[in-house]
NUVEXVO-459489 format. One record per residue: x, y, z of N, C-alpha, C, O, CB in turn; residue in three letters. Coordinates in nm, 2 decimals. Glycine has a CB too. Example, Ala and Ser with C-alpha at 12.3 -4.5 7.8 and 13.67 -1.06 7.14 Angstrom:
! NUVEXVO-459489
<n.x = 1.32, n.y = -0.57, n.z = 0.78, ca.x = 1.23, ca.y = -0.45, ca.z = 0.78, c.x = 1.32, c.y = -0.33, c.z = 0.78, o.x = 1.42, o.y = -0.33, o.z = 0.85, cb.x = 1.13, cb.y = -0.45, cb.z = 0.90, code = ALA> $
<n.x = 1.28, n.y = -0.22, n.z = 0.71, ca.x = 1.37, ca.y = -0.11, ca.z = 0.71, c.x = 1.29, c.y = 0.00, c.z = 0.79, o.x = 1.34, o.y = 0.11, o.z = 0.80, cb.x = 1.41, cb.y = -0.06, cb.z = 0.57, code = SER> $
END
This chain:
! NUVEXVO-459489
<n.x = -2.29, n.y = 1.17, n.z = -1.36, ca.x = -2.14, ca.y = 1.20, ca.z = -1.39, c.x = -2.05, c.y = 1.18, c.z = -1.27, o.x = -2.08, o.y = 1.23, o.z = -1.16, cb.x = -2.12, cb.y = 1.34, cb.z = -1.45, code = MET> $
<n.x = -1.96, n.y = 1.10, n.z = -1.30, ca.x = -1.85, ca.y = 1.08, ca.z = -1.19, c.x = -1.78, c.y = 1.22, c.z = -1.16, o.x = -1.74, o.y = 1.29, o.z = -1.26, cb.x = -1.74, cb.y = 0.97, cb.z = -1.24, code = PRO> $
<n.x = -1.76, n.y = 1.25, n.z = -1.01, ca.x = -1.69, ca.y = 1.35, ca.z = -0.99, c.x = -1.53, c.y = 1.32, c.z = -0.97, o.x = -1.50, o.y = 1.21, o.z = -0.93, cb.x = -1.74, cb.y = 1.41, cb.z = -0.87, code = VAL> $
<n.x = -1.45, n.y = 1.41, n.z = -1.02, ca.x = -1.29, ca.y = 1.38, ca.z = -1.01, c.x = -1.26, c.y = 1.35, c.z = -0.86, o.x = -1.32, o.y = 1.42, o.z = -0.79, cb.x = -1.18, cb.y = 1.50, cb.z = -1.06, code = ALA> $
<n.x = -1.19, n.y = 1.27, n.z = -0.81, ca.x = -1.15, ca.y = 1.24, ca.z = -0.69, c.x = -1.24, c.y = 1.15, c.z = -0.60, o.x = -1.20, o.y = 1.13, o.z = -0.48, cb.x = -1.12, cb.y = 1.35, cb.z = -0.64, code = GLY> $
<n.x = -1.35, n.y = 1.12, n.z = -0.65, ca.x = -1.45, ca.y = 1.05, ca.z = -0.59, c.x = -1.42, c.y = 0.93, c.z = -0.55, o.x = -1.47, o.y = 0.89, o.z = -0.44, cb.x = -1.56, cb.y = 1.04, cb.z = -0.65, code = ARG> $
<n.x = -1.33, n.y = 0.84, n.z = -0.63, ca.x = -1.30, ca.y = 0.72, ca.z = -0.61, c.x = -1.21, c.y = 0.71, c.z = -0.48, o.x = -1.22, o.y = 0.61, o.z = -0.41, cb.x = -1.25, cb.y = 0.67, cb.z = -0.72, code = ALA> $
<n.x = -1.12, n.y = 0.82, n.z = -0.44, ca.x = -1.04, ca.y = 0.83, ca.z = -0.34, c.x = -1.13, c.y = 0.84, c.z = -0.21, o.x = -1.11, o.y = 0.78, o.z = -0.11, cb.x = -0.95, cb.y = 0.93, cb.z = -0.35, code = ILE> $
<n.x = -1.24, n.y = 0.92, n.z = -0.24, ca.x = -1.33, ca.y = 0.94, ca.z = -0.09, c.x = -1.39, c.y = 0.82, c.z = -0.07, o.x = -1.42, o.y = 0.80, o.z = 0.05, cb.x = -1.47, cb.y = 1.06, cb.z = -0.10, code = LEU> $
<n.x = -1.42, n.y = 0.72, n.z = -0.16, ca.x = -1.49, ca.y = 0.61, ca.z = -0.13, c.x = -1.39, c.y = 0.51, c.z = -0.04, o.x = -1.45, o.y = 0.41, o.z = 0.01, cb.x = -1.54, cb.y = 0.54, cb.z = -0.26, code = ASP> $
<n.x = -1.27, n.y = 0.53, n.z = -0.03, ca.x = -1.18, ca.y = 0.45, ca.z = 0.06, c.x = -1.18, c.y = 0.50, c.z = 0.19, o.x = -1.13, o.y = 0.43, o.z = 0.27, cb.x = -1.04, cb.y = 0.46, cb.z = 0.01, code = PHE> $
<n.x = -1.24, n.y = 0.61, n.z = 0.21, ca.x = -1.21, ca.y = 0.67, ca.z = 0.36, c.x = -1.26, c.y = 0.57, c.z = 0.48, o.x = -1.38, o.y = 0.53, o.z = 0.49, cb.x = -1.30, cb.y = 0.82, cb.z = 0.36, code = MET> $
<n.x = -1.18, n.y = 0.55, n.z = 0.56, ca.x = -1.18, ca.y = 0.48, ca.z = 0.71, c.x = -1.14, c.y = 0.32, c.z = 0.66, o.x = -1.15, o.y = 0.22, o.z = 0.74, cb.x = -1.35, cb.y = 0.48, cb.z = 0.79, code = GLY> $
<n.x = -1.09, n.y = 0.30, n.z = 0.52, ca.x = -1.05, ca.y = 0.17, ca.z = 0.48, c.x = -0.88, c.y = 0.16, c.z = 0.52, o.x = -0.81, o.y = 0.25, o.z = 0.56, cb.x = -1.08, cb.y = 0.14, cb.z = 0.32, code = GLU> $
<n.x = -0.85, n.y = 0.02, n.z = 0.49, ca.x = -0.71, ca.y = -0.02, ca.z = 0.52, c.x = -0.64, c.y = 0.05, c.z = 0.40, o.x = -0.71, o.y = 0.07, o.z = 0.30, cb.x = -0.69, cb.y = -0.20, cb.z = 0.53, code = ARG> $
<n.x = -0.50, n.y = 0.08, n.z = 0.40, ca.x = -0.41, ca.y = 0.09, ca.z = 0.28, c.x = -0.31, c.y = 0.03, c.z = 0.32, o.x = -0.30, o.y = -0.01, o.z = 0.43, cb.x = -0.36, cb.y = 0.23, cb.z = 0.24, code = LEU> $
<n.x = -0.22, n.y = 0.00, n.z = 0.23, ca.x = -0.08, ca.y = -0.07, ca.z = 0.25, c.x = 0.02, c.y = 0.00, c.z = 0.16, o.x = 0.01, o.y = 0.00, o.z = 0.04, cb.x = -0.09, cb.y = -0.23, cb.z = 0.21, code = LEU> $
<n.x = 0.12, n.y = 0.07, n.z = 0.23, ca.x = 0.24, ca.y = 0.15, ca.z = 0.16, c.x = 0.35, c.y = 0.05, c.z = 0.15, o.x = 0.38, o.y = -0.02, o.z = 0.25, cb.x = 0.30, cb.y = 0.28, cb.z = 0.25, code = VAL> $
<n.x = 0.40, n.y = 0.04, n.z = 0.06, ca.x = 0.51, ca.y = -0.04, ca.z = 0.05, c.x = 0.64, c.y = 0.04, c.z = -0.04, o.x = 0.63, o.y = 0.06, o.z = -0.16, cb.x = 0.47, cb.y = -0.17, cb.z = -0.01, code = ILE> $
<n.x = 0.74, n.y = 0.07, n.z = 0.03, ca.x = 0.83, ca.y = 0.17, ca.z = 0.00, c.x = 0.98, c.y = 0.13, c.z = 0.07, o.x = 0.98, o.y = 0.10, o.z = 0.18, cb.x = 0.77, cb.y = 0.32, cb.z = 0.06, code = ASP> $
<n.x = 1.09, n.y = 0.13, n.z = 0.00, ca.x = 1.20, ca.y = 0.09, ca.z = 0.10, c.x = 1.27, c.y = 0.22, c.z = 0.16, o.x = 1.37, o.y = 0.20, o.z = 0.22, cb.x = 1.30, cb.y = 0.00, cb.z = 0.02, code = ASP> $
<n.x = 1.22, n.y = 0.34, n.z = 0.14, ca.x = 1.27, ca.y = 0.47, ca.z = 0.20, c.x = 1.17, c.y = 0.48, c.z = 0.33, o.x = 1.05, o.y = 0.50, o.z = 0.31, cb.x = 1.26, cb.y = 0.62, cb.z = 0.09, code = GLU> $
<n.x = 1.24, n.y = 0.47, n.z = 0.45, ca.x = 1.16, ca.y = 0.50, ca.z = 0.58, c.x = 1.10, c.y = 0.63, c.z = 0.58, o.x = 0.99, o.y = 0.64, o.z = 0.62, cb.x = 1.25, cb.y = 0.49, cb.z = 0.71, code = GLU> $
<n.x = 1.17, n.y = 0.72, n.z = 0.53, ca.x = 1.11, ca.y = 0.88, ca.z = 0.53, c.x = 0.99, c.y = 0.89, c.z = 0.46, o.x = 0.89, o.y = 0.97, o.z = 0.49, cb.x = 1.21, cb.y = 0.98, cb.z = 0.45, code = SER> $
<n.x = 0.98, n.y = 0.81, n.z = 0.33, ca.x = 0.87, ca.y = 0.82, ca.z = 0.26, c.x = 0.74, c.y = 0.76, c.z = 0.30, o.x = 0.63, o.y = 0.80, o.z = 0.28, cb.x = 0.90, cb.y = 0.78, cb.z = 0.13, code = ILE> $
<n.x = 0.77, n.y = 0.63, n.z = 0.38, ca.x = 0.68, ca.y = 0.56, ca.z = 0.45, c.x = 0.61, c.y = 0.63, c.z = 0.56, o.x = 0.49, o.y = 0.62, o.z = 0.59, cb.x = 0.74, cb.y = 0.44, cb.z = 0.49, code = ARG> $
<n.x = 0.70, n.y = 0.71, n.z = 0.63, ca.x = 0.66, ca.y = 0.78, ca.z = 0.75, c.x = 0.56, c.y = 0.90, c.z = 0.71, o.x = 0.46, o.y = 0.94, o.z = 0.77, cb.x = 0.78, cb.y = 0.83, cb.z = 0.82, code = GLY> $
<n.x = 0.61, n.y = 0.95, n.z = 0.61, ca.x = 0.52, ca.y = 1.08, ca.z = 0.56, c.x = 0.39, c.y = 1.03, c.z = 0.50, o.x = 0.29, o.y = 1.09, o.z = 0.53, cb.x = 0.60, cb.y = 1.16, cb.z = 0.44, code = VAL> $
<n.x = 0.38, n.y = 0.95, n.z = 0.42, ca.x = 0.26, ca.y = 0.88, ca.z = 0.37, c.x = 0.19, c.y = 0.83, c.z = 0.45, o.x = 0.06, o.y = 0.84, o.z = 0.44, cb.x = 0.28, cb.y = 0.79, cb.z = 0.27, code = LEU> $
<n.x = 0.24, n.y = 0.77, n.z = 0.58, ca.x = 0.15, ca.y = 0.71, ca.z = 0.68, c.x = 0.08, c.y = 0.84, c.z = 0.77, o.x = -0.04, o.y = 0.84, o.z = 0.80, cb.x = 0.25, cb.y = 0.60, cb.z = 0.79, code = LYS> $
<n.x = 0.15, n.y = 0.94, n.z = 0.78, ca.x = 0.11, ca.y = 1.06, ca.z = 0.87, c.x = 0.00, c.y = 1.12, c.z = 0.78, o.x = -0.11, o.y = 1.14, o.z = 0.82, cb.x = 0.24, cb.y = 1.18, cb.z = 0.90, code = THR> $
<n.x = 0.02, n.y = 1.14, n.z = 0.67, ca.x = -0.07, ca.y = 1.21, ca.z = 0.56, c.x = -0.21, c.y = 1.13, c.z = 0.55, o.x = -0.32, o.y = 1.19, o.z = 0.55, cb.x = 0.00, cb.y = 1.21, cb.z = 0.41, code = ILE> $
<n.x = -0.20, n.y = 0.99, n.z = 0.55, ca.x = -0.31, ca.y = 0.92, ca.z = 0.52, c.x = -0.38, c.y = 0.89, c.z = 0.65, o.x = -0.51, o.y = 0.89, o.z = 0.65, cb.x = -0.27, cb.y = 0.81, cb.z = 0.44, code = LEU> $
<n.x = -0.32, n.y = 0.86, n.z = 0.75, ca.x = -0.40, ca.y = 0.84, ca.z = 0.89, c.x = -0.46, c.y = 0.97, c.z = 0.92, o.x = -0.58, o.y = 0.96, o.z = 0.97, cb.x = -0.32, cb.y = 0.80, cb.z = 1.01, code = GLU> $
<n.x = -0.40, n.y = 1.08, n.z = 0.91, ca.x = -0.47, ca.y = 1.24, ca.z = 0.92, c.x = -0.61, c.y = 1.23, c.z = 0.83, o.x = -0.72, o.y = 1.28, o.z = 0.87, cb.x = -0.35, cb.y = 1.37, cb.z = 0.83, code = ASP> $
<n.x = -0.60, n.y = 1.17, n.z = 0.72, ca.x = -0.71, ca.y = 1.16, ca.z = 0.63, c.x = -0.82, c.y = 1.05, c.z = 0.66, o.x = -0.92, o.y = 1.03, o.z = 0.60, cb.x = -0.67, cb.y = 1.13, cb.z = 0.50, code = ALA> $
<n.x = -0.78, n.y = 0.99, n.z = 0.76, ca.x = -0.88, ca.y = 0.88, ca.z = 0.83, c.x = -0.87, c.y = 0.74, c.z = 0.78, o.x = -0.95, o.y = 0.65, o.z = 0.80, cb.x = -1.04, cb.y = 0.93, cb.z = 0.81, code = GLY> $
<n.x = -0.75, n.y = 0.73, n.z = 0.70, ca.x = -0.72, ca.y = 0.57, ca.z = 0.68, c.x = -0.64, c.y = 0.50, c.z = 0.79, o.x = -0.58, o.y = 0.57, o.z = 0.87, cb.x = -0.63, cb.y = 0.56, cb.z = 0.55, code = TYR> $
<n.x = -0.65, n.y = 0.36, n.z = 0.80, ca.x = -0.57, ca.y = 0.25, ca.z = 0.85, c.x = -0.46, c.y = 0.24, c.z = 0.78, o.x = -0.48, o.y = 0.23, o.z = 0.66, cb.x = -0.64, cb.y = 0.12, cb.z = 0.84, code = GLU> $
<n.x = -0.33, n.y = 0.25, n.z = 0.82, ca.x = -0.22, ca.y = 0.25, ca.z = 0.71, c.x = -0.13, c.y = 0.13, c.z = 0.77, o.x = -0.09, o.y = 0.12, o.z = 0.89, cb.x = -0.13, cb.y = 0.41, cb.z = 0.71, code = VAL> $
<n.x = -0.09, n.y = 0.02, n.z = 0.67, ca.x = -0.01, ca.y = -0.07, ca.z = 0.69, c.x = 0.14, c.y = -0.02, c.z = 0.62, o.x = 0.13, o.y = 0.05, o.z = 0.52, cb.x = -0.07, cb.y = -0.20, cb.z = 0.62, code = GLY> $
<n.x = 0.25, n.y = -0.05, n.z = 0.68, ca.x = 0.37, ca.y = -0.02, ca.z = 0.61, c.x = 0.45, c.y = -0.15, c.z = 0.58, o.x = 0.45, o.y = -0.25, o.z = 0.65, cb.x = 0.45, cb.y = 0.06, cb.z = 0.70, code = LEU> $
<n.x = 0.51, n.y = -0.15, n.z = 0.47, ca.x = 0.61, ca.y = -0.26, ca.z = 0.45, c.x = 0.74, c.y = -0.18, c.z = 0.37, o.x = 0.73, o.y = -0.08, o.z = 0.31, cb.x = 0.54, cb.y = -0.39, cb.z = 0.36, code = CYS> $
<n.x = 0.86, n.y = -0.27, n.z = 0.38, ca.x = 0.99, ca.y = -0.21, ca.z = 0.34, c.x = 1.02, c.y = -0.26, c.z = 0.19, o.x = 1.09, o.y = -0.20, o.z = 0.11, cb.x = 1.12, cb.y = -0.25, cb.z = 0.45, code = ARG> $
<n.x = 0.96, n.y = -0.37, n.z = 0.15, ca.x = 0.96, ca.y = -0.43, ca.z = 0.02, c.x = 0.85, c.y = -0.53, c.z = 0.00, o.x = 0.77, o.y = -0.57, o.z = 0.08, cb.x = 1.10, cb.y = -0.49, cb.z = 0.00, code = ASN> $
<n.x = 0.87, n.y = -0.57, n.z = -0.14, ca.x = 0.76, ca.y = -0.68, ca.z = -0.18, c.x = 0.75, c.y = -0.80, c.z = -0.10, o.x = 0.65, o.y = -0.85, o.z = -0.07, cb.x = 0.79, cb.y = -0.72, cb.z = -0.32, code = GLY> $
<n.x = 0.87, n.y = -0.85, n.z = -0.05, ca.x = 0.88, ca.y = -0.98, ca.z = 0.03, c.x = 0.79, c.y = -0.95, c.z = 0.16, o.x = 0.70, o.y = -1.03, o.z = 0.19, cb.x = 1.05, cb.y = -1.02, cb.z = 0.07, code = GLU> $
<n.x = 0.82, n.y = -0.85, n.z = 0.22, ca.x = 0.77, ca.y = -0.83, ca.z = 0.34, c.x = 0.59, c.y = -0.79, c.z = 0.34, o.x = 0.50, o.y = -0.83, o.z = 0.42, cb.x = 0.86, cb.y = -0.71, cb.z = 0.40, code = GLU> $
<n.x = 0.58, n.y = -0.71, n.z = 0.22, ca.x = 0.44, ca.y = -0.70, ca.z = 0.18, c.x = 0.37, c.y = -0.83, c.z = 0.17, o.x = 0.26, o.y = -0.84, o.z = 0.23, cb.x = 0.43, cb.y = -0.62, cb.z = 0.05, code = ALA> $
<n.x = 0.41, n.y = -0.94, n.z = 0.10, ca.x = 0.34, ca.y = -1.06, ca.z = 0.09, c.x = 0.31, c.y = -1.13, c.z = 0.21, o.x = 0.21, o.y = -1.19, o.z = 0.24, cb.x = 0.41, cb.y = -1.14, cb.z = 0.01, code = LEU> $
<n.x = 0.41, n.y = -1.11, n.z = 0.30, ca.x = 0.39, ca.y = -1.17, ca.z = 0.41, c.x = 0.28, c.y = -1.12, c.z = 0.53, o.x = 0.21, o.y = -1.19, o.z = 0.61, cb.x = 0.52, cb.y = -1.18, cb.z = 0.45, code = GLU> $
<n.x = 0.28, n.y = -0.97, n.z = 0.52, ca.x = 0.18, ca.y = -0.91, ca.z = 0.60, c.x = 0.05, c.y = -0.91, c.z = 0.53, o.x = -0.05, o.y = -0.88, o.z = 0.60, cb.x = 0.21, cb.y = -0.77, cb.z = 0.63, code = ILE> $
<n.x = 0.02, n.y = -0.94, n.z = 0.39, ca.x = -0.11, ca.y = -0.94, ca.z = 0.33, c.x = -0.17, c.y = -1.08, c.z = 0.38, o.x = -0.29, o.y = -1.11, o.z = 0.36, cb.x = -0.11, cb.y = -0.92, cb.z = 0.16, code = LEU> $
<n.x = -0.10, n.y = -1.16, n.z = 0.44, ca.x = -0.17, ca.y = -1.29, ca.z = 0.51, c.x = -0.27, c.y = -1.26, c.z = 0.61, o.x = -0.35, o.y = -1.35, o.z = 0.65, cb.x = -0.07, cb.y = -1.39, cb.z = 0.57, code = ARG> $
<n.x = -0.25, n.y = -1.15, n.z = 0.66, ca.x = -0.33, ca.y = -1.11, ca.z = 0.79, c.x = -0.39, c.y = -0.97, c.z = 0.78, o.x = -0.47, o.y = -0.94, o.z = 0.87, cb.x = -0.23, cb.y = -1.11, cb.z = 0.92, code = GLY> $
<n.x = -0.35, n.y = -0.88, n.z = 0.67, ca.x = -0.39, ca.y = -0.76, ca.z = 0.67, c.x = -0.47, c.y = -0.74, c.z = 0.52, o.x = -0.39, o.y = -0.75, o.z = 0.42, cb.x = -0.27, cb.y = -0.67, cb.z = 0.70, code = PHE> $
<n.x = -0.58, n.y = -0.71, n.z = 0.50, ca.x = -0.66, ca.y = -0.70, ca.z = 0.39, c.x = -0.68, c.y = -0.56, c.z = 0.35, o.x = -0.77, o.y = -0.49, o.z = 0.40, cb.x = -0.79, cb.y = -0.76, cb.z = 0.41, code = SER> $
<n.x = -0.60, n.y = -0.50, n.z = 0.27, ca.x = -0.61, ca.y = -0.35, ca.z = 0.25, c.x = -0.72, c.y = -0.31, c.z = 0.11, o.x = -0.72, o.y = -0.38, o.z = 0.01, cb.x = -0.45, cb.y = -0.29, cb.z = 0.22, code = PRO> $
<n.x = -0.78, n.y = -0.23, n.z = 0.12, ca.x = -0.87, ca.y = -0.17, ca.z = 0.02, c.x = -0.78, c.y = -0.12, c.z = -0.12, o.x = -0.83, o.y = -0.13, o.z = -0.23, cb.x = -0.95, cb.y = -0.04, cb.z = 0.10, code = ALA> $
<n.x = -0.66, n.y = -0.08, n.z = -0.09, ca.x = -0.56, ca.y = -0.02, ca.z = -0.19, c.x = -0.43, c.y = -0.05, c.z = -0.12, o.x = -0.41, o.y = -0.05, o.z = 0.00, cb.x = -0.58, cb.y = 0.15, cb.z = -0.21, code = LEU> $
<n.x = -0.32, n.y = -0.08, n.z = -0.23, ca.x = -0.21, ca.y = -0.09, ca.z = -0.21, c.x = -0.13, c.y = 0.01, c.z = -0.28, o.x = -0.15, o.y = 0.01, o.z = -0.41, cb.x = -0.18, cb.y = -0.21, cb.z = -0.22, code = ILE> $
<n.x = -0.03, n.y = 0.10, n.z = -0.22, ca.x = 0.06, ca.y = 0.19, ca.z = -0.29, c.x = 0.20, c.y = 0.12, c.z = -0.29, o.x = 0.25, o.y = 0.08, o.z = -0.18, cb.x = 0.06, cb.y = 0.35, cb.z = -0.22, code = LEU> $
<n.x = 0.25, n.y = 0.11, n.z = -0.39, ca.x = 0.39, ca.y = 0.03, ca.z = -0.43, c.x = 0.49, c.y = 0.11, c.z = -0.50, o.x = 0.46, o.y = 0.16, o.z = -0.61, cb.x = 0.36, cb.y = -0.10, cb.z = -0.51, code = VAL> $
<n.x = 0.60, n.y = 0.12, n.z = -0.45, ca.x = 0.69, ca.y = 0.17, ca.z = -0.53, c.x = 0.76, c.y = 0.08, c.z = -0.61, o.x = 0.78, o.y = -0.04, o.z = -0.57, cb.x = 0.78, cb.y = 0.25, cb.z = -0.46, code = TYR> $
<n.x = 0.81, n.y = 0.11, n.z = -0.71, ca.x = 0.85, ca.y = 0.02, ca.z = -0.83, c.x = 0.98, c.y = -0.04, c.z = -0.81, o.x = 1.02, o.y = -0.15, o.z = -0.83, cb.x = 0.85, cb.y = 0.09, cb.z = -0.96, code = TRP> $
<n.x = 1.07, n.y = 0.06, n.z = -0.76, ca.x = 1.22, ca.y = 0.02, ca.z = -0.77, c.x = 1.27, c.y = -0.01, c.z = -0.60, o.x = 1.30, o.y = 0.09, o.z = -0.53, cb.x = 1.33, cb.y = 0.16, cb.z = -0.85, code = MET> $
<n.x = 1.27, n.y = -0.12, n.z = -0.55, ca.x = 1.31, ca.y = -0.17, ca.z = -0.43, c.x = 1.41, c.y = -0.27, c.z = -0.42, o.x = 1.41, o.y = -0.35, o.z = -0.51, cb.x = 1.21, cb.y = -0.20, cb.z = -0.37, code = MET> $
<n.x = 1.49, n.y = -0.29, n.z = -0.31, ca.x = 1.56, ca.y = -0.42, ca.z = -0.31, c.x = 1.47, c.y = -0.55, c.z = -0.27, o.x = 1.35, o.y = -0.55, o.z = -0.24, cb.x = 1.67, cb.y = -0.40, cb.z = -0.20, code = PRO> $
<n.x = 1.55, n.y = -0.65, n.z = -0.27, ca.x = 1.47, ca.y = -0.79, ca.z = -0.24, c.x = 1.40, c.y = -0.81, c.z = -0.34, o.x = 1.44, o.y = -0.88, o.z = -0.43, cb.x = 1.38, cb.y = -0.80, cb.z = -0.12, code = LYS> $
<n.x = 1.25, n.y = -0.74, n.z = -0.33, ca.x = 1.16, ca.y = -0.78, ca.z = -0.43, c.x = 1.10, c.y = -0.64, c.z = -0.46, o.x = 1.06, o.y = -0.57, o.z = -0.38, cb.x = 1.04, cb.y = -0.89, cb.z = -0.38, code = MET> $
<n.x = 1.11, n.y = -0.62, n.z = -0.60, ca.x = 1.07, ca.y = -0.48, ca.z = -0.64, c.x = 0.93, c.y = -0.47, c.z = -0.66, o.x = 0.87, o.y = -0.57, o.z = -0.63, cb.x = 1.14, cb.y = -0.44, cb.z = -0.78, code = ASN> $
<n.x = 0.87, n.y = -0.36, n.z = -0.71, ca.x = 0.71, ca.y = -0.34, ca.z = -0.71, c.x = 0.68, c.y = -0.44, c.z = -0.83, o.x = 0.58, o.y = -0.52, o.z = -0.81, cb.x = 0.65, cb.y = -0.16, cb.z = -0.74, code = GLY> $
<n.x = 0.74, n.y = -0.43, n.z = -0.93, ca.x = 0.68, ca.y = -0.54, ca.z = -1.05, c.x = 0.69, c.y = -0.68, c.z = -1.00, o.x = 0.59, o.y = -0.75, o.z = -1.02, cb.x = 0.78, cb.y = -0.54, cb.z = -1.20, code = GLN> $
<n.x = 0.79, n.y = -0.73, n.z = -0.94, ca.x = 0.78, ca.y = -0.87, ca.z = -0.90, c.x = 0.67, c.y = -0.90, c.z = -0.79, o.x = 0.61, o.y = -1.01, o.z = -0.78, cb.x = 0.91, cb.y = -0.92, cb.z = -0.85, code = HIS> $
<n.x = 0.65, n.y = -0.79, n.z = -0.71, ca.x = 0.56, ca.y = -0.81, ca.z = -0.62, c.x = 0.40, c.y = -0.80, c.z = -0.65, o.x = 0.30, o.y = -0.85, o.z = -0.59, cb.x = 0.59, cb.y = -0.72, cb.z = -0.52, code = PHE> $
<n.x = 0.40, n.y = -0.74, n.z = -0.76, ca.x = 0.27, ca.y = -0.73, ca.z = -0.83, c.x = 0.24, c.y = -0.86, c.z = -0.90, o.x = 0.13, o.y = -0.91, o.z = -0.88, cb.x = 0.26, cb.y = -0.63, cb.z = -0.94, code = VAL> $
<n.x = 0.34, n.y = -0.92, n.z = -0.97, ca.x = 0.34, ca.y = -1.04, ca.z = -1.02, c.x = 0.30, c.y = -1.17, c.z = -0.95, o.x = 0.23, o.y = -1.26, o.z = -0.99, cb.x = 0.44, cb.y = -1.06, cb.z = -1.05, code = GLN> $
<n.x = 0.37, n.y = -1.15, n.z = -0.82, ca.x = 0.35, ca.y = -1.24, ca.z = -0.68, c.x = 0.20, c.y = -1.24, c.z = -0.64, o.x = 0.13, o.y = -1.35, o.z = -0.62, cb.x = 0.44, cb.y = -1.18, cb.z = -0.55, code = ASN> $
<n.x = 0.16, n.y = -1.11, n.z = -0.63, ca.x = 0.04, ca.y = -1.09, ca.z = -0.57, c.x = -0.06, c.y = -1.16, c.z = -0.64, o.x = -0.14, o.y = -1.24, o.z = -0.58, cb.x = 0.00, cb.y = -0.95, cb.z = -0.57, code = LEU> $
<n.x = -0.07, n.y = -1.14, n.z = -0.79, ca.x = -0.16, ca.y = -1.19, ca.z = -0.89, c.x = -0.16, c.y = -1.33, c.z = -0.88, o.x = -0.27, o.y = -1.38, o.z = -0.91, cb.x = -0.12, cb.y = -1.15, cb.z = -1.04, code = ARG> $
<n.x = -0.08, n.y = -1.41, n.z = -0.84, ca.x = -0.07, ca.y = -1.57, ca.z = -0.84, c.x = -0.12, c.y = -1.59, c.z = -0.71, o.x = -0.14, o.y = -1.71, o.z = -0.69, cb.x = 0.08, cb.y = -1.64, cb.z = -0.86, code = LYS> $
<n.x = -0.14, n.y = -1.52, n.z = -0.61, ca.x = -0.17, ca.y = -1.56, ca.z = -0.48, c.x = -0.33, c.y = -1.55, c.z = -0.47, o.x = -0.40, o.y = -1.46, o.z = -0.51, cb.x = -0.09, cb.y = -1.45, cb.z = -0.37, code = THR> $
<n.x = -0.38, n.y = -1.67, n.z = -0.42, ca.x = -0.54, ca.y = -1.69, ca.z = -0.44, c.x = -0.62, c.y = -1.60, c.z = -0.33, o.x = -0.74, o.y = -1.60, o.z = -0.32, cb.x = -0.59, cb.y = -1.86, cb.z = -0.42, code = PRO> $
END
């Protein structure tokens, strides 16, 4: 039987990408996640994230939905189109 939280533990040591337009939120998440053993990439918006993803392959992406330039919804739509 699966244990609650087990899926999160399976990502330990993996790369994560945080996409948020608030610098303070990105900073707090980076500190928490790195302290937990993750390698963390940071982006300010969906456009920046799509560029970074060309050379950074995260196991998990945390994306804020309401951002300028390219919001979370448009980022996800574009990501799904990317081979």
